[in-house]
VOZA-202840 format. One record per residue: residue in three letters; x, y, z of N, C-alpha, C in turn. Coordinates in pm, whole numbers, plus 50000, padded with zeros to 5 digits. Layout:
ALAXYZXYZXYZ/...
END
This chain:
MET501254989549980499744999349981501265016449993/GLY500635017949887501495028849862500735040850024/LYS501715053950040501435065250116500315072950071/MET499575079850173498335083450164498975099150149/ASN498415104750045498435119350024497835127750144/LEU498055129850246497855141950319498175153550331/ASP498475159650225498845175350217497235176450117/ILE496445170850041494985176849997494465184150124/LEU493875193450077492885202950178491245204150093/TYR490235194850157489405194050120488115201550163/ASN487415200950059485995210950069485375205550223/ARG484855209350393484385203650431483245214250495/ARG483295225350402482015233750382480555229450345/GLY479185235050443478115227350383477735213950428/THR478685210350536478135199850564477705197850737/ASP477495208050766477095211950881478695204550991/SER479445209350917481145205351016480565217451128/VAL480995214251314481285222451346482325230051349/LYS483875226551309484815228851288484845244551187/TRP483945238651081483515248650942482545255350928/ASP481495250350942479915255050931479495264051072/HIS479985261751155479405269751293480515274151408/LYS481405283451329482575286951380482135301251477/ASP480715296951460479855313251549479725306951724/PHE479775292151734479725286251823480365289651909/VAL481965299351869482775299451950482795315151986/ASP482655322351887482555341451907481435343151790/SER480275352051817479685354651666480255360651601/ARG481075370051629482395378051560483045369651392/VAL483155358951449483535349151403483355351351215/SER484115353451112483545353851002483555338950912/ASP482275339750806482895323250744483595321950680/ASN484725327750637485605326050542487095320550664/ALA487095321550801488185323650882488385306950871/LEU490035307950904490885295350868490575290250989/PRO489945281351007489635270351134490885267251147/LEU491215268151251492655259651324492255254251466/TRP490755257151481490695254151661489625237851655/LEU489615232251759488995221951771489345205151780/SER489665195651811490325186451779490025176851711/ASP489795182751585488935177751455490245175851309/MET490505168451310491175167351150490915170251019/GLU492175172450942491355179250815491605165550699/PHE492165157250783492355139150722491165136350714/LYS490935128050524489675120750535490055104950616/VAL489035103650658488985088750745489745074950684/ALA489425066850627490405051650625489205046550516/ASP489675049250397488735043050279488085028850351/GLU488835021150409488285006550476487045014250568/ILE487015025150603485965025850697484365031950582/THR484905040350491484065044050439483385033350328/ASP484055022650278483595009850196482885001750330/ALA483165000650440482554992050533481275001950546/LEU481385015750550479805015750629478855016950477/ILE479655018850323478805019850223477785007950223/LYS478724997350257478044981350214477224978050322/ARG476984984350462476064981750574474974992850552/ILE475055002850470474175011850481473185003450329/GLU473965000150245473604994550106472734978350168/HIS473194969950298472054963850321470524967150369/GLY470254981550373468844984950377468174984050543/PHE468864981750615468344982350769469204987650828/LEU468514997950937469795000951040468235004551190/GLY467864992251190467234988551301467974991151429/HIS467594985751544467884991051677469324977951676/SER470314980551728471314972051748472154975651861/MET472954964351903473774959352035475144954351979/PRO476174963652083477544957852071477244938652049/GLY478454930051985478384915851957479694911351966/ASP480284902251949481344895852006482724901951874/ASN481924904251792482634908451663483374925251694/TYR482464932951778482674945551853483774943551970/PHE483524930652029484164936452190485624927852126/GLN485674919252035487124916851978487844926951950/ALA487534935251841488234944951798488544953551862/VAL487854957551994488074966852111489274964452191/GLN489074948752219490314938352281491554937052209/GLY491104934852124492454935052021493514950151986/TRP492584956351971493534968551986494574976452089/TYR493564971552186494224977452331495484967952357/LYS495294951452324496364941852356497424949052262/ARG497184950552141498564948152030499174965652070/ARG498274976452090498994985752114499394994152239/PHE498654986852326499274990752486499464973652580/ASN499224964152536499474955552585498674954352744/TRP497324960952701496124957252815495334950652741/ASP494784942952885494254930252834493034931152921/ILE492094934652838490334942252841489764931252862/LYS488664924652967488324917652935486774923552861/LYS486144910252809484834916152755483474920952846/ASP483724915552964482344920553049482994932153110/SER484274941853077484344949453133483834959553016/ILE483804959252866483964969052820482534972152778/PHE482014987852837480314990752816480615006052722/TYR479225003252631479245010052564478455028452599/SER479015038052523478615051652591478695057452487/PRO477735066252438477215075952355478225083952343/GLY479695082152339480785097552372481005095352527/VAL482095103052518483035099052673482615110052749/LEU481965124152725481145135852818479825129552840/PRO478465127252803477635117452880478105107352948/ALA479315097052910479565090253027480355093253148/LEU480955105053141481395115853277480295121353354/GLY478945123553246478155126853369477375118253404/PHE477295104453334476485093853409477015090153540/VAL478665091853549479765088353648479275095653754/LEU479115109353731479155118753814477955116153900/ARG476625116353797475845115853902475035100753960/GLY476165091653913475885076953985476825075354054/PHE477925080654057479165078154201479485085154234/THR479285098854268478695108954354477335119554439/LYS478035126254466476575132454566477045147954526/GLU475745151554538475675168154456476925171654608/ASN477595183754554478175191954650479745187054670/ASP479685174854675480875167354661482055170654565/GLY483185174254588484575181054530485035169854422/ILE485235171954339485275164954202486965169154171/ILE487735166254148489395171554114489755172553993/ILE490155181053914490455179053804491915186753768/GLN492705186753656494465193853686494165205253588/GLU493755220653577493735228653507495305233853456/PRO495055242753388494645238253280493735225553175/VAL492705224853177492405209353117490925214953063/PHE490965205552946489705202952855488325206652955/TYR487695220352919486905225152973485395223752954/PRO485245204452927483585207552963483715200753076/PHE484775196053107484725189353289484495194553411/ALA484825210053376484065219053477482605223753424/GLU482375225153328481055226553267480165213153313/LEU480945202253280479975192853395479855191353482/ILE480685191553569480995193053758479975201553769/ASN479745217353722479005225153756477815221053723/GLY477365216053624476025212553575475615201653653/THR475975194253754475535182753792475725184053984/ASN475735202353982475655206854121477235198654186/ARG478065196154151479285191054221480345201954213/LYS481455200454237482165212954326483425210554225/ILE484035221854153484955219054087486705224154253/VAL487665211754232488655212054288490215211754202/ASN490695220254162491655223654101492775221154149/ASN493315205754089494725206554144495755210054073/GLN496175224254037496415228853927497915225453869/LEU498005221153755499595215553743500365229153738/ILE501915225353753502645232353776503705235053609/ASN503645248453595503725250453435505585256153464/ASP506365254953426507925258753432508165258853296/ASN507695271953244508405276953071508025267953032/GLY506405261853026505855255752938506035239852933/ASP506805232453034506885219853088506415219353199/TYR504925210553204504065207753292504495198253406/SER503915199053507503875187653572502805185453681/ILE502505173353745501475175453824501895183954008/ASP501265188154054501835193654217501295181454289/PHE502055173354322501355161554435500965164154524/SER501945174454598501695175654730500635183454746/ASP499985196254698498885199354660497635186354633/LEU497955177854548497045167454542496885158554657/GLU497825154954695497925144854820496575155454961/CYS496945171054953495825179455077495055177554992/LYS494415177454865492795176454811492335156854804/VAL492855149454789492375140754769492285133954947/LYS493065139155040492835137855172491805141355224/ASP491175153755165489555161855204488755150955190/PRO487805150155267487135139655208485575141155129/ASN485605155155147484825155355057484715158354929/ASN486105156154888486875149754726486375136354708/THR485765135854636485225120754660485795113654479/MET486015123254384486515119854230487875127354208/MET488385119454087489115126854042489325123353926/ILE489565136153771489145130253590490715133253611/LEU491405124253558492535122953528492445122253361/CYS493415133553297493215136853158494795127453115/SER494645116553038495925108553004495695104052884/PRO496885109052790497215121652798496485133952838/HIS497245143152871496715153252898496515166752826/ASN494835166452770494755177152665493955191652748/PRO495105205252732495755207452626497065204552628/VAL497865200652710498905205152782499965196452670/GLY499145184452639499925176152540500975166952660/ARG500965167652792501645158652874501185145252880/VAL502165135452844502025119952863502445114452989/TRP501395113153076502405112553216502905094653232/THR504025093753255505095085453330504295073853386/LYS504795064253349504455052753465504495054753601/GLU505335064353639505635064753816504995075653825/GLU504385087553766503105096553793502265095353822/LEU501745081053736500425076253736500625066953832/ILE501675062953903501675049454030501295062354141/LYS501915069954122501935080654261500315089754282/VAL499625087654133498725095254163497235082254219/VAL497545073054134496495065754177496705055754339/ASN497995060354383498225056354544497505067354624/LEU497875078654536497135085054663495465087954706/CYS495135081654555493295079754527493305065454636/ARG493655060154620494035044554696493875048154834/GLU494625054954893494805056654991493775065455096/ASN492875073654997492095084254995490455078554981/ASP490695066354915489395059454831488955073154721/VAL489475077654703488825084454577489045078854431/LEU487405075854392487025071254264488255077254130/ILE488615076654034489715079053940488825079253784/PHE488355088753741487735086053588488825091753505/SER489585084053452490535085953386490105082453216/ASP490115099053152489825101153006490995099152903/GLU491375086352858492565083052771491905085752621/LEU491245094852573490915095352440492345099952341/HIS493105107252379494065110352296495285102452323/CYS494535083952356496035078852375496835069852269/ASP496295073852168496965070552006497865080551996/ALA497445091552036497945101251958498955108452036/THR500225102051994501585101452099502915100151991/ARG503905109552054505455115651928505895099751949/SER506505100251869507465089151783508675086851928/GLY508205070651959509445072452102508985071852254/VAL507295075952224506975083952406505445074452339/THR505255063652449504065054052428502815054752604/HIS502145060052560500915059852674501395045252733/THR500515050352883500305040252982498615037053042/PRO498205030452996496785027453029496855027953180/THR496255039053283496095038353350495685024053468/MET494765016453407494105002353472495534991053414/THR496264996753371497344984553370498454986753441/ILE498604995053539499504997353656499584996353789/THR497704990053793497454989853945496644977553964/ASP495834974554083494904965754091493864976454177/TYR494014985554168492824996854243491864994054192/ASN490844990254260489344990654191488565002154132/LYS488665010754242487625026954201488145030554053/ILE488895026653957488915036553832487895031453742/ILE487355039853687486735036353493487455046153407/THR487955041353306489045044653189487545047553060/ALA487585061652998487015063352904488135062252767/VAL487915055252674488505053652565487175057752396/ALA488015059752309486785062352198488045058252081/LEU487055058151968487755062251836487685077751761/GLY486985085451830487005100251752488415104851737/LYS489445105851800490725114351773491155105551691/THR491635092451748492145082851692492395083051561/PHE490655079051530490805077151343489515091151266/ASN490115099751342488995114151294487735111551263/VAL487065104451391485725098951349484465107551467/GLY485565120951542484695128951649483405132251670/GLY483105130751531481685132051512480355120051533/VAL480875107051544480085098951594480325094251728/PRO478895091151784478775090251926479095078151995/ILE480645078251995481085061452025482135064052158/SER481975054152237483115049452310483015037652386/GLN483975037552449484285023152527484135030252691/ILE483825024952760483695028752881484655014852963/ILE485715014853035486485000353076486225005253229/ILE485264988853289485364992153441485464972953477/ASP486234976253606486424959153609485494957453720/ASP485674964453837484704963353971483594959553945/GLU483524948754036481614943054011480704953854061/GLU481234960154169480324970554225479744980854142/LEU481734984454042481454997553963480094994153919/LYS480374987453804479394976953727477954983353725/GLU477744975753872476224971853869475804989053870/ILE477204999353963476545015653963476475019853800/TRP477205016653746477225019453587475965016153550/HIS475655001653538474594996053456473244999353530/ARG473255004553636471955010153719472005027353672/GLU472815033653664473115047553579472595048653477/THR472885040253357473155040453225471905034453169/ARG471415021753226470455012753153468955018453223/LEU469255015853390467875015853422467395030153437/LYS468365039453434467925053053440467825062153279/HIS468795060853237468695065753066469055055452982/TYR468625044752975468385031052926469545033052780/ILE470805036452821472075030552694472475019452710/SER471745009052594472674999052609472344989952485/PHE471815001552383471634999252227472415007252178/ALA473715006052075474415013951998474275018951863/PRO474805024751810474215026551679474775013151561/PRO474045012751457474745000751380475655005251300/LEU475655017951258477135020851190478045020251296/ASP477815024951387478895027351502479855017851502/MET478995003951521479124988151534480314985051426/VAL479814991551288480744985651213481994995751124/LEU481795008751197482535015451174484005011551317/THR483865006851418484555004851534485384991051510/GLU484424983351455485124970551429485834966751284/THR485644979551209486864985251077487804987451115/ALA488005001151168488705009351248489955001151339/TYR489344993251418490094986051514490974977651441/ASN490094969851369490974953251305491614958651150/LYS491264973651081491804970850936492584983450917/CYS492514996651046492805011851025494415012151108/GLU494875002151129496005009551189497265017751113/TYR497405009950997498315017650910497695033950891/TRP496865035450891495865050750881497045056851004/VAL496415055451117496705062451246498275060151257/ASP499245054551156500765054051197500915060451095/GLU500615065150980500805073650888500605089350935/VAL499355089651002498935105551020499855107351111/MET499585100251253501005108251319502255105951288/GLU502995103151207504235105051139503895118351055/TYR502755119651030502865134550905502815142251046/VAL501675139251161501665154651240502805155351318/GLU503705146251352505215145351422506175156651318/ASP505815155851179506415162651068505935180051084/ASN504275180051121503965191351126504415198251285/TYR504805190051349505115195151522506955205451495/ASN507265193251404508655201451373508755210051322/PHE507815213051203507555224851154507085232751207/LEU506465236051316506145243351400506915249951504/VAL507755237351542508865241051658509935253551523/GLU510325251851420511455256351392510655269851324/TYR509305271351276508775282251277508515294351329/LEU508225286751534508405295351570509245299551675/GLN510385292051656511915295451656512105307151585/LYS511825305351450512575316451344511695330451406/TYR510175331351384509265341651403508855345751518/LEU508725336351631508015342351759508815332151883/PRO510185333651896511115328351990510845328652132/LYS510095342252165509435340052326509135328452337/THR508105327352229506855314752306507815302452341/LYS509145299952357509895287552376509275272152354/TYR508715275752242507225262252209508465248252227/LYS508025242852273508125226452248507375215852232/LYS507685204652128506785192852065506325188252172/PRO504825186952160504275176552378504675164752309/GLU504525156652425504445139252439503235135552350/GLY501765143152339500895134952303500135147052240/THR498615140852161497865147452161498075154752022/PHE497335161451903497635169651807497525182651778/LEU497665186251915496765198251961497815209952016/ALA498245219651979499455226751976498905238852082/TRP500125240552215499845245252345500155255352342/ILE500245268952298500935278152266501085295352353/ASN502065296252407501955310452481502215318952386/PHE501245323852341501325337052240501315353452348/GLY501055347752444500575358852552502215364652586/VAL503235358452607504245361852614504615373952513/TYR503955379752416504005390052324503095399252335/VAL501745395152381500865407452325499695400652489/ASP498685409252472497025408752542496685397752461/TYR496725388452545495925375552491494035374652445/GLU493695386352530492375387852427492145399752370/GLU493205406052290493325418152211493925408252124/LEU494785398252137495285388752020494305382451932/PHE493215374052048492215367552024491065376551910/GLU490645388351957489955395551896490605400551727/LEU491585404351757492285406651643492625396651521/LEU492895381651602492875373951493491425373651402/ILE490475372151506488995367251419488225377051378/THR488135387851400487865400051362488665408851187/LYS490035406351208490535410551117491415403851037/TYR492425390051128492905383851005492545368050967/ASP491035367251038490415354650987491265343951038/VAL491555340151132492075327851193491545324151298/LEU491075311951370490175310951478491225296651538/ILE491735299351644492435290051726491665295151847/GLU491885281051979491215286352058492005294352205/ASN491185302552291491835310952405492175300652488/GLY493125298852585493505291352691492925292752771/ARG492455306652818491825309352908490595303552967/THR490165296952824488665285252860488845281452907/PHE490365269352894490715261153007491045261153150/GLY490525274153171490955277153312491815287253373/GLU491515294553427492925310353463494115307753450/SER494875294453464496135290153406496405289553281/GLY495205289353236495505293253083495765300952945/ALA495375318053022495895329353003496865328152930/GLY496715332752842498095337152737498005329152630/TYR497805311552709498375301952574497035304152466/PHE497475296452358496175293952286496295274152247/ARG495055269352194495345259252135494955254551978/MET495875253351908495105247551828495415236151770/THR494725230551625495305219551574496285218651478/VAL497035211251489498105205251404498225189451290/ALA496975186051327496625174051254495685181851117/CYS496275184950992495875192350890497455194350771/PRO496685201050659497665196450587498915207750622/ARG500405202850580501055218950616500975233050594/SER500455231150459499965246750435498925252150471/PHE498385244450477496475250350629497665253350725/LEU498505247150796499195250350918499655264550846/LYS500735262650791501595274050768500575288550756/GLU499245287450658498755303350645498305303350765/GLY498015297050851496975301850960498105304951083/LEU499585302551075500515306451145501095319751122/ASP500975320350953501655335850916500655347150959/ARG499335343450973498035352951010498355355851138/ILE498975345551269499085347851338500245357051364/VAL501355355651327502435364451331502375378451331/ALA501385380551226501025390051162500315400251264/ALA499535391951288498475400051422499815404551519/ILE500395398151587501065395251687501705412651615/TYR502385409051545503345417351479503075432151482/GLU501665431051429500445444151430500485449751565/LEU500555437951666500015448051775501005448351870/THR502275444851832503385448751900504365461351801/ASP503615464151680504175473451591505785471251576/LYS505675456851539507025454451491507705455451402/
END
């Protein structure tokens, strides 16, 4: 099989794409023509095998109720065994229509109103929204930022897990947006602190397949026998099918399974899964490993380009390649007021990236942008950002 051409830019307008057609979701002033470098959504077409399998399934002519079967479970098990040497039992895999709904089920089913939920800002902002929305309290174990090198503040985490009101921790691993892939040693320390204080861990491992060469993600459940861990994985980031509402929730503990069952099936009736999602999952995990590897190689090259570009034009950002995710987290705030820059980018330079302040106060000055796109697209966005920063600094 020849190499895929990942330099092609496809027209995605008019497909109700959030990234392309609904940019006003971020700010009403964003123009229709703005270059979208926001959202963790790649500009690469899905693998041909996925398209072919979905067409074949649709041609069958029936899209009635469906549930995961053996082929589905085996595909999931096979992927995580091959990629991470993670042995997942079939009866530990639960379907959820996405990771955020799953987090909502977990918050409601496993914690009580006013419980403290530990997160590590700057972090994926829907965590905070869901915690607030379910009347739980956000407890921020803020990451330590040493010139863009992020680490866990373990002494602060120890204080927070010792507080009996804090009953759950959301671990983002790999971390979105800062791009850390936590080491085995770091994960063991987190798990031990939670174990000592009976804190439930919800491990969001969505970006587990998006790591740099030589960096390997460690699934939290593979390093411990602590039973109060729920892991969320999904195809969305890995195979660029983020619009498909499917994720796998991994629960080993029998008592936790019972609570999940009660919350999802008895309250929300989540046990059926869309028939096309079953086909997509089986095809992606069984036949599309080559696609992930080629895309990640291209993303790696994009990061190398980004590092050189910023060294040349905006050296004060001191930007380094992250260990994981296909999202760049860049400190443009060293040059300009971040609010002014965001406004100028959307009102004059027609480029949309995400304001890091959204990810928590500690994200102020930083911006998040995707690098999973053709190089020309990335360069065009960077050129516009540089022009905006130069205008604001009168360089």
